N, C-alpha and C positions, 0 to 999 in steps of 0.2 A: 725299325719296328717299335711300336709303342709298348711300354711296359710300366708296371707300377713302380713307384719311386720310394727308395729307402736311403738312409744315411748310416754308414759304418755298420750296417747289418743290425744296428741296435735301435735306431730311430727311424720310424716310418712316417710318411706324410699321408694323411687321410683327409677325406672331406665328407661331411655329413650332408646327404642329399635326399631328395624324395624319390623313392623307388616304389612304384605302384601305390602311391599315397601313404607310404610309410617311410619315416626318416631312418636312414641307415648309414653306417660308416663304411666307406669304400675307398680303395687305394686311388691315388691320383696317377696321372699319366706323365711319363717322361719321354721326350724325344731329343736326340742329339745332346744328351746330358743336361737338359733343362726341363723343368716342370712346365706343362702346358696348362695355361689358365683355364679353369672350369671344365677340364676334361678328366674323366674318371673311368675306372675299369669296373664294369658290371657284367657278370656272367661271361667273362672273357671278351667283352666288346668295349670298344672305346666310345663313350657317350659324352655328350655335352650337357653339363648341368650348371647353369649360372647361379642357382639358388644355394643356400646353405653356407657353412663356414668351415674353415680349415682346422685340422687338429694334428698334433704330433703324437706318436705312440712309441713307447719303449718298455723294456722289461727291467725290473729290479728283482733279481733272482728269478723266481718262478711267477712273480706277480706282474701283470701287464698294467701299464699306466697310460692314461691319455690326458692331454692338456689342450684346451682350445686356444687358438692363437689369432682368430679373427679372419682377416682378409688375406688375399693372395700375396700382397706386398710384404707381409710380415712372416710368412710361413717358412721361406728358405732360411732366413736369418735365425729364426727360432729353432729349426731343425739342426742347423750347424752348431749353434751354441749348446744345445742339449747333447749333441754328439761329442763335442769337446768335453763337456762336463762328465759324461759317462766314461769316456776314454781316460780322463784324468782320474776318475774314481777307481777304474780298473787297475790303473798303474800305481795307485796308492798316493797320488798327488793331492794335496789339499785343494779343495774347490772354492775356497773363499774368494780368490781373485776372479774366478769365473763368474761366481754368483753376484759379486758386487756390481751395482749399477745396472743389473738386468731389468730392463723396462717391462718385461713380460711376466716376471715372477715364475720362472720355470725351475726354481730350485727344488731339490727333492724333499725338503722338509719345510713346513709352513713357518717354522721359527726363523729360518734363514731368508725367507722370501720378503722382498720389499717392493711395494707398489706405490711409488711417489704419486701423490694425488693429481697434480697438473699433467704430468707425462702420461699417466694411465688414462685419464679422461681424453686427452688429445689423441692418443693411439686408438682408443675405441671409436671416437667420432670419425677418425680417418677411415676406419673399417666400415662404418655405417655409410659414409659418403660414397665409398667405392662400391658397396654391395646393395644399397637400398635406394628407393626413389628419392628425388629431391625433396618431396614433401615430408617423407619420413625423416630424412636427415635434418631438415629444418626444425621439426618437432623435437627430435632427440637433442639437437644442439642447444636449443633454448632450455630444455629441462636439465641437462647435465652441465652446460657451460654457465648459464645464468643463475640457475636455482641451486642445483646440488653443489656446485663448486663453492657457492657462497655460504650455504648452510653447513657444509662439512668442514669443520675447523682443524681436523687432524692432518698431519703431513702425509700419512700413508693410508691408502685405500684398504689395505689388509687389516687395519685397526678398526674397521667398521663394526658397530654393534647395533643391537636393537634400538638403543637410545638414539643413535645417530639417524636411523631411519624415521623414528617418531619425531625427531627434531626437524627433519626435512618436511614431513607432512604439516607440522605446526608452522614452519616457515612459509609454506604455500598458503596455508589458511590465513595467516596474517596479511598476505597480499591480496586477499579477497577472492581466491579461487573457490569455485563450487566443489562439492564433494566428489562429483563424477570426474571433474577435471583433475583433481588431486589424485584420484584413483588411477587414472590413466598415466599420470606423471610418475606415480609410485611404481607402476609396472615397468616403466623405462629404467628407473633407477635399479630395481631388483634384477632386471635382465642384464644390466651393465655389471653389477656385482657378481652375478652368477657366471658371467663370462670369465671371471678371474677366480672362480672356485669358492666364492663367498656366498653361502646359501643358508637357508633356514634361520633368518634373523628375526622374523616377526611371526606372530600367531594369527589365526583367522580373525580374532577380535580386534586386531590392530588395523585392519583395512578400513578405509573411510566408508561410511555407509551412505548410500544415496538411493533415491527413489527411481526405479526404472520406469521412465515415462512411456506413454503410448506414442508410437511414432506418428507424426502428423502426416496427413495425406491431402491430396487435392480433391476437392468436392466436385461432383459432376458439373455443376454450373460454372465453376472456375475453369474446368477443362474446356467446356464448350466455348466460353468467352475467349480463352487464350487462343484457341484454334480459329475462331471467327476473326479475331483482330490480327493474327499473324499474317505476314506477307507470304507470297509463294515460296520465298527462300527460307523464311523463318519456320514455317510449319513442319517440314519434313523431319528435322532433328527433334523437335518437340514430340512428334508422333512416335519417333523411334525410341526415345527415352521412355515414353509411356508404355509402348508395346513390347519392349525387350527387357526392361529392368537393368539396362547396362549402366555401369558407372561412367563418369565423365570421360576419363582417359580411354575406357574401352570403346566409347563412341568416337572419340577424337582420332584414334588410330585404326578405325574400322576400314578395311579394304573390300573391294568388290569380290575378291576370291573368298572372303569370309561369309558371303551371302549365298546360301544354297536355295536358289529360286525354285528348283524342282521339288525339294522336300520341305520348303518353308522353314528354313533354319538360319540362324545367325551364329557365327562362331567367334569366340574370343581367342585369338592366337598371338603368339609373340611376334614382335616387330623389331628385330635387332637394328634395323636401319635407323629407327628413331629411339633406340634404347628403351623400348617398351616391352615389359614382361607382365603377364597376367598376375593379379594378386594371388598370393600363395603359390605362384608358379604353376598353376593348374589351368590348362585350357579347357574350354567347355563349349557346348552347343545349346542354344536356346530356341525353342519353337516360336515362330512369329505368326500373328493373325494373318489369314489369307488376304484380307483387304490391304494390309500393310505390304505384303509381298508383291501384290499387283502394282502398288504405287512405286515400289522400289524397281520393279521390272521396267516400268515406264520411264523412270528417271534414268536408268542405265541405258536404255535404248535411245533416248533423246540426247544424251551426252556422248553416245558411242564410247562409253567408258571401257577402259582396259581392266583386266582383273587386278592388276597391281596398284591401280589408282585408288585414292581415298573416296569413300562414299560421301563424306561431308567435309570437303576441303575448304580452305580459305581462297581468296581470289588468286593467290599464287600457286595453288595446288598443294599447299602444305597443310599440316594438321591445324584445324581451327581451335583457338584457345578461348574464345569469348562466348561460349554457349550460355554461361551463366548470365552475362549481360543481356543476351538476346531474350531470355525468359523474363528478366526483370523489365526490360524495355517493353515487351508485349503486355505484361501485366499492368504496367503504368498506362499504356495506351488503352487498355480495356477498362480502366477505372477500377482495378481490383486492389490497388494499394490500400493498406489499412489506415494510412495517414498519421500513424503514431510512432513509427520507427525513426530512430536517430542512430546512425552508424557510429562506430568508434572514431571516424574521421569528421563527424558532425554533419553528414548528409541527411536530410529529412525526406522521408518517402512521400510526404504530402506535397513535395515540390519537384521530385525527380524520380527516376527509375532506380530506386535503392531499397525497396521494401524487403525486409528480412524474412517475410513469410513465403517468399518465392525463392527456392533454391533447387539445384539439380537433383540432389539425393532424395528430395521429396517425391519425385517421379518414381524412384525405386521403391520408396515406402508404399506408394499407391499401387504399384505393380504387385508387390508381395501381398498386401492386404486384400486386394480385389481377387487375386487367385485363390487365396485361402477361403475367402467368403463364398466363392463359387465351387468349392469342393476339391481343389488340387491338394493332394496329400503333402504333408510337411517334408518328407524325404525327397519327393520330386522337386518341390520348390527350393529346397536346399541346393540341389544340383543346378537348377536354373540360375540361382543367385550367385553360385560359386562360393558358398560358405564352407569353410573347413569344419567348423563346429556347429552342430545343429542348434545349439543354444542361441546362436546369432539369428537363426531363422525363427525360432520359437517366440522371440520378442514380438513378432508381428501378430501372434495369436491374441495378444491383449486387445488389439483394436478390431477384432473380428466378431461380428454377430451374424450368425447364419440365419437364413429364412426359417429353418426348422425351429431354432431357438425362439425367434419372435412369435411363431405360431403357438409354441407351448406357453409362452408368457401370456399371450392373449386368451388362451383357452383356460388358464388357471383361475382359481377362486379369487385371487387378489384383484385381477382385472375386473371381475364382476362387482366387487365392492366400489370400485372407482367409477362405475357407469353412472 
């Protein structure tokens, strides 16, 4: 029978997971003497939660302590080392030998803790690689491995100060990164430091300032031309991106059982088979226009598709990975390229399908902006887009001008002066 896991009755293993959209610490599950990966005990039930990170918990007198350890691969070792340390402390044995060389920094006092720079960065990146998407790992690896490792000259991470963080931002600035990019990379560095208990290093005024731009959208004429020039195979995914607001991976791993033809809904659900989990680990349902539902119904009938099959597979029936190139190819065919783009690899959009004005997330921008323009409330749109923070949804308000606002502008005295 499954039960929650502890070590020497003094060190418990917990995991911080999402429970009804709230992050909570819950016990992990043990079977046959071993911790079960991603299984936790919630309200007496064994539940599978791949999101979140692992922690160990112990008591020092009457005070309860917690320490983040990152991924599944590190938690057993960390709990055992902490148990040894606590038992040695109880027996009156000096713990210097236990603490020395501890790569996780679990010593009971900060003065004794050592976090070697290279080992700590490597450990954290190993956790990210095991628990986050390949794209996230790639971004974190470059920020921490190539940038932070170079700018941080001290041998131990626990020596980090505000000056070191400011030095990192200056290091990025010297390499030509824009303020928004530096902001995002700084978030990664601070998350890394926070994982090891290093917090409150900078003030609000230390954050890079950047202009929050209006999200670009596809204009009606561009959409009409894209659909006119798209082939019978290219048009359906373009229409689905536009009508659902799905992200690229959400469309890539969409199965027919995610499409509710009766209620005109498309769902974003986890696909362990392809190691796909929804962003923020939250599944959601999105209403689709009736005209799109009818087109999907016809596609399913013509293919005699099974519920478990992908809606937009490649020729081998596997997830298609070149949706971006399809859009760029159709845009080039439609004569919509701006003719001025030169990619980082030297490709000119005046000569080939490489215009940077055409990208998949722009359909999502268009979806959000048009729904706000036609009266969908911000909270509903937040749920449709799958945003955890409503601030992410409110960004689209900048690009919205309702018909009521235009009517008021035309009826005002300033318009009369311009006649």
